[in-house]
C-alpha positions as CSV (number, residue, x, y, z in Angstrom):
1,M,-2.7,18.9,1.6
2,I,0.3,19.2,-0.6
3,L,1.7,15.7,-0.1
4,R,-1.5,14.1,-1.2
5,R,-1.9,16.3,-4.3
6,L,1.5,15.2,-5.5
7,V,0.8,11.5,-5.5
8,I,-0.5,9.4,-8.5
9,A,-3.3,7.0,-7.6
10,A,-2.4,3.3,-7.5
11,A,-4.2,0.5,-9.3
12,T,-7.7,-0.3,-7.8
13,A,-8.1,-2.9,-5.1
14,A,-10.9,-4.5,-7.1
15,A,-8.4,-5.6,-9.8
16,A,-6.3,-7.2,-7.1
17,I,-9.2,-9.2,-5.9
18,A,-9.6,-10.6,-9.4
19,A,-5.9,-11.5,-9.5
20,L,-6.3,-13.5,-6.3
21,C,-8.7,-15.9,-8.2
22,G,-6.2,-16.6,-11.0
23,A,-3.3,-19.0,-11.2
24,V,0.3,-17.7,-10.7
25,A,3.4,-19.7,-11.7
26,A,6.1,-20.0,-9.0
27,T,9.8,-19.6,-9.3
28,A,12.5,-21.0,-7.1
29,V,13.3,-19.0,-4.0
30,A,15.1,-19.7,-0.7
31,P,13.2,-21.5,2.2
32,A,11.9,-19.4,5.1
33,N,11.7,-20.0,8.8
34,A,8.1,-21.2,9.6
35,A,8.5,-20.8,13.4
36,E,6.7,-17.5,13.5
37,A,4.5,-15.3,11.5
38,V,6.1,-14.0,8.3
39,F,5.0,-10.8,6.6
40,P,5.5,-10.4,2.8
41,P,7.3,-7.1,2.0
42,A,5.1,-4.1,2.7
43,S,2.1,-6.3,3.8
44,R,0.2,-5.6,7.0
45,I,-0.9,-9.3,7.2
46,G,1.2,-12.3,7.7
47,I,0.9,-16.0,8.5
48,V,3.0,-18.9,9.7
49,P,3.6,-20.3,6.2
50,P,3.4,-24.1,5.6
51,P,6.8,-25.8,5.3
52,G,8.6,-25.0,2.1
53,F,6.7,-21.8,1.4
54,V,8.6,-18.5,1.4
55,A,7.6,-14.9,1.0
56,S,7.3,-14.1,-2.7
57,K,9.3,-11.4,-4.4
58,R,6.7,-11.2,-7.2
59,F,3.4,-10.7,-5.5
60,P,2.0,-10.2,-1.9
61,G,2.1,-13.7,-0.4
62,F,4.1,-16.9,-0.5
63,E,5.2,-19.5,-3.0
64,N,6.6,-23.0,-3.1
65,P,8.4,-24.1,-6.3
66,G,8.2,-27.8,-5.4
67,S,4.5,-27.9,-5.3
68,D,3.9,-25.1,-7.8
69,G,2.1,-23.6,-4.9
70,T,1.0,-20.0,-4.2
71,I,-0.5,-18.2,-1.3
72,M,-1.8,-14.8,-2.4
73,M,-2.8,-12.3,0.3
74,M,-4.3,-8.8,0.5
75,T,-6.2,-6.5,2.8
76,L,-9.5,-5.1,1.8
77,P,-11.0,-1.6,2.2
78,P,-14.5,-1.7,3.8
79,Q,-16.3,-0.8,0.5
80,L,-15.0,-4.0,-1.1
81,L,-16.0,-6.5,1.6
82,A,-19.4,-7.2,0.0
83,Q,-17.7,-7.9,-3.3
84,A,-15.3,-10.3,-1.7
85,E,-18.1,-12.1,0.1
86,A,-19.9,-12.5,-3.2
87,T,-16.9,-14.4,-4.7
88,L,-17.3,-17.1,-2.1
89,T,-21.0,-18.0,-2.7
90,E,-21.6,-21.5,-4.0
91,E,-22.6,-20.2,-7.3
92,A,-19.6,-17.9,-7.6
93,V,-17.2,-20.7,-6.7
94,K,-18.7,-23.0,-9.2
95,A,-18.5,-20.3,-11.9
96,Q,-14.8,-20.1,-11.3
97,G,-14.4,-23.7,-12.3
98,I,-13.9,-25.0,-8.7
99,A,-15.5,-28.2,-7.5
100,E,-16.2,-27.2,-3.9
101,D,-16.0,-29.9,-1.3
102,K,-15.4,-28.0,1.9
103,R,-17.0,-24.9,3.5
104,E,-16.7,-23.9,7.1
105,A,-16.5,-20.9,9.5
106,M,-13.3,-20.5,11.5
107,T,-12.5,-18.6,14.7
108,L,-9.2,-16.7,14.7
109,A,-7.2,-15.4,17.6
110,N,-8.5,-11.9,16.8
111,G,-11.5,-12.4,14.5
112,T,-13.5,-14.8,12.4
113,A,-13.2,-16.2,8.9
114,Q,-14.9,-18.2,6.2
115,L,-13.0,-21.0,4.4
116,V,-14.0,-22.6,1.1
117,A,-11.9,-25.4,-0.5
118,G,-12.2,-27.4,-3.7
119,T,-10.5,-28.7,-6.8
120,E,-10.0,-27.1,-10.1
121,E,-8.5,-28.4,-13.4
122,E,-6.3,-26.4,-15.7
123,N,-4.7,-27.8,-18.9
124,G,-5.4,-31.3,-17.8
125,E,-3.8,-30.9,-14.4
126,K,-5.7,-30.8,-11.1
127,F,-5.1,-28.2,-8.4
128,R,-6.3,-27.9,-4.8
129,K,-7.6,-24.4,-3.9
130,W,-8.5,-22.8,-0.6
131,M,-10.2,-19.4,-0.5
132,F,-10.2,-17.6,2.9
133,L,-11.9,-14.4,4.0
134,A,-11.0,-13.1,7.4
135,L,-12.8,-10.4,9.4
136,M,-10.8,-8.7,12.2
137,P,-11.0,-5.4,14.2
138,E,-8.2,-4.1,11.9
139,G,-10.2,-4.8,8.8
140,A,-10.7,-7.7,6.3
141,A,-8.2,-9.9,4.5
142,V,-8.5,-12.3,1.6
143,V,-6.1,-15.2,1.1
144,A,-6.1,-17.7,-1.8
145,V,-4.0,-20.9,-1.7
146,R,-3.3,-23.1,-4.7
147,I,-1.2,-26.2,-5.0
148,K,-0.9,-29.2,-7.3
149,D,-3.4,-31.9,-6.4
150,A,-0.4,-34.3,-6.5
151,S,1.0,-32.5,-3.4
152,R,-2.0,-33.0,-1.2
153,D,-0.2,-35.7,0.8
154,T,2.4,-33.0,1.8
155,Y,-0.2,-30.3,2.2
156,P,-3.4,-31.8,3.4
157,D,-6.3,-29.5,4.4
158,A,-5.2,-29.5,8.1
159,V,-1.8,-28.1,7.3
160,I,-3.2,-25.3,5.1
161,Q,-5.9,-24.6,7.6
162,D,-3.4,-24.2,10.4
163,A,-1.5,-21.7,8.3
164,L,-4.6,-19.7,7.5
165,A,-5.7,-19.7,11.2
166,S,-2.3,-18.1,12.1
167,L,-3.2,-15.0,10.1
168,T,-2.1,-11.9,12.0
169,V,-2.0,-8.1,11.5
170,R,0.9,-5.8,12.3
171,S,0.2,-2.2,13.2
172,V,3.0,-0.6,11.2
173,V,4.7,-1.5,7.9
174,P,8.4,-0.4,7.8
175,V,8.9,2.3,5.2
176,D,12.0,0.5,3.9
177,E,9.8,-2.4,2.9
178,E,7.3,-0.2,1.1
179,L,10.2,1.4,-0.9
180,L,11.0,-2.0,-2.4
181,L,7.6,-2.1,-4.0
182,L,7.9,1.3,-5.7
183,P,8.2,1.2,-9.5
184,F,11.4,3.2,-9.3
185,R,14.5,3.1,-7.1
186,L,16.5,5.7,-5.2
187,A,20.2,5.2,-5.4
188,D,21.3,8.1,-3.2
189,L,19.1,9.7,-0.6
190,A,21.7,12.5,0.1
191,G,21.1,12.5,3.8
192,M,17.3,12.7,3.4
193,R,15.0,10.0,4.8
194,P,11.7,8.5,3.6
195,V,8.8,9.1,5.9
196,R,5.9,7.9,3.8
197,V,5.1,5.9,0.8
198,L,1.9,7.0,-0.9
199,G,-0.3,5.0,-3.2
200,G,2.4,2.6,-4.1
201,N,3.6,5.1,-6.7
202,G,5.1,7.9,-4.6
203,V,7.4,8.6,-1.7
204,V,7.9,11.6,0.7
205,L,11.5,12.4,1.8
206,T,12.5,14.9,4.4
207,D,15.6,16.2,6.3
208,G,14.5,16.9,9.8
209,P,13.1,15.3,13.0
210,N,9.4,15.3,12.2
211,D,7.8,12.3,10.4
212,T,4.9,14.5,9.3
213,P,6.9,17.4,7.9
214,Q,5.5,20.8,7.1
215,P,7.6,22.5,4.4
216,S,7.8,25.7,6.4
217,E,9.5,23.7,9.2
218,Q,11.8,21.2,7.3
219,P,12.5,20.4,3.7
220,V,10.2,18.1,1.8
221,F,10.9,16.2,-1.4
222,V,8.1,14.2,-3.1
223,L,8.6,11.8,-6.0
224,S,5.9,10.0,-7.9
225,I,5.4,8.2,-11.2
226,G,2.5,8.7,-13.6
227,Q,1.4,6.9,-16.7
228,G,1.3,8.7,-20.1
229,G,2.7,12.2,-20.6
230,P,3.3,13.9,-23.9
231,E,5.3,12.1,-26.6
232,Q,6.2,15.2,-28.5
233,A,9.1,17.2,-27.1
234,G,7.4,20.5,-27.8
235,D,4.4,19.7,-25.5
236,R,6.5,18.8,-22.5
237,A,7.0,22.3,-21.1
238,N,3.3,23.0,-21.0
239,F,2.6,19.6,-19.4
240,A,5.1,20.3,-16.6
241,R,3.7,23.8,-16.0
242,N,0.2,22.4,-15.8
243,L,1.4,20.0,-13.1
244,F,3.0,22.8,-11.2
245,T,-0.2,24.8,-11.0
246,G,-1.6,22.2,-8.7
247,L,0.6,23.4,-5.8
248,A,-2.2,25.3,-4.0
249,D,-0.7,25.4,-0.5
250,F,1.4,28.5,-1.4
251,K,0.6,32.0,-2.2
252,D,2.4,34.7,-4.3
253,V,4.0,32.0,-6.4
254,R,6.5,33.4,-8.9
255,I,8.3,31.1,-11.4
256,V,11.9,32.3,-11.7
257,S,13.2,29.8,-14.3
258,G,12.0,27.0,-16.5
259,D,14.0,24.9,-19.0
260,M,14.5,21.4,-20.5
261,L,17.5,19.6,-19.2
262,R,19.3,16.8,-20.9
263,L,20.4,14.5,-18.1
264,G,22.1,11.1,-18.3
265,G,24.1,12.0,-21.4
266,G,20.9,13.3,-23.1
267,T,18.9,10.1,-22.6
268,M,16.6,11.5,-19.8
269,P,14.7,14.6,-21.0
270,T,13.7,16.4,-17.8
271,H,11.9,19.7,-17.4
272,E,12.9,21.9,-14.5
273,L,10.9,24.7,-12.9
274,Q,12.1,26.8,-10.0
275,A,9.9,29.2,-8.1
276,E,9.6,31.4,-5.1
277,A,6.5,31.7,-2.9
278,S,5.1,32.3,0.6
279,D,3.9,29.4,2.7
280,G,0.1,29.5,2.8
281,R,0.0,28.7,6.5
282,T,2.9,30.7,8.0
283,G,3.8,33.2,5.3
284,A,7.4,32.1,5.4
285,P,9.5,32.8,2.3
286,M,9.7,29.5,0.4
287,K,11.6,28.1,-2.6
288,L,10.4,25.3,-4.8
289,V,11.7,23.1,-7.6
290,Q,9.9,20.7,-9.9
291,W,11.6,18.2,-12.2
292,V,9.5,16.1,-14.6
293,R,11.5,13.3,-16.2
294,F,9.9,11.9,-19.4
295,M,10.1,8.3,-20.3
296,P,8.3,6.1,-22.9
297,G,4.7,5.9,-21.7
298,A,5.4,7.4,-18.2
299,Y,6.9,10.3,-16.3
300,I,8.5,10.8,-12.9
301,R,7.6,14.0,-11.1
302,M,9.9,15.3,-8.4
303,V,9.0,18.3,-6.2
304,G,11.2,19.9,-3.6
305,V,10.1,22.5,-1.2
306,A,12.0,24.3,1.6
307,R,12.3,27.7,3.3
308,A,14.4,30.2,1.5
309,D,17.0,30.3,4.3
310,Q,17.5,26.5,3.9
311,W,17.7,26.5,0.2
312,S,21.5,26.7,-0.3
313,K,21.9,23.5,1.8
314,V,18.9,21.6,0.6
315,F,18.9,22.2,-3.2
316,P,22.1,20.1,-3.7
317,Q,20.4,17.3,-1.7
318,F,17.3,17.4,-4.0
319,R,19.5,17.4,-7.1
320,T,21.5,14.4,-5.8
321,V,18.3,12.4,-5.1
322,R,17.1,13.3,-8.6
323,E,20.3,12.0,-10.2
324,G,19.9,8.6,-8.4
325,V,16.3,7.9,-9.5
326,G,16.2,4.9,-11.8
327,G,14.1,2.0,-12.9
328,R,13.8,-1.3,-11.2
329,E,15.9,-4.1,-12.6
């Protein structure tokens, strides 16, 4: 399907599991209301965080600057469950430098979990660490909690365990939250709306009532970011044309124009391709535009598709969105 072909794959979940086992320094953020479950931005899982912990803006989870504490959370695809379980064996915990002193099974409101707790030392300072693997009908989740050992009077095992036992899953993550995690920002949607964030590196916009749009029915604009890309200016046109050949859901494709644009006062070299085609499903006359913006070590690809009879209205919208694409501050 066209939408999936346009998306650049995100980092592997296995790398995220490894990150959960490491230490993360906290920064000061505002306190959160612990009266109900809180979901970190774009996360399907949430907890009632311990007092003083707030949703982090730097990683999926919570942090507390006073205790130098972190709660890192992630969901797991089924194929990584065995790998996660392997990190909780006695041998694996010991290999991570954690002196285990607690291991127990827990019953959750909607599943079961395994909890392992212990103490680790880093640069002469001790930390208390809890590792939590939850199994629920919606899937599996891993949570790693870490605080300074000196804060254990404030955060004893019972407090942390209560927070972990409150773990819950929401069925839908708001698209607006997912947009905040993209590596680029959209300053002006030009009347279009996001309907799907894909792979953490791409977003689908549309202008119409359907949330699963078909280009033959309503306009679709897909933006994604990729690593690499040609460093030499002379190689960029061929690179962009090769990307364009991946649009296999159309027939009778005819490129009508192609050129390098110097946007942003010449600071954003962007290759533009415009084409005409027929929709592979309905045969409707279609128009397409692809912009590939080249940056150091990366590129942003933007593809707009609409019926020919919608093009005069939609193309200015596509162009306005393009102009508002920028980096995260």
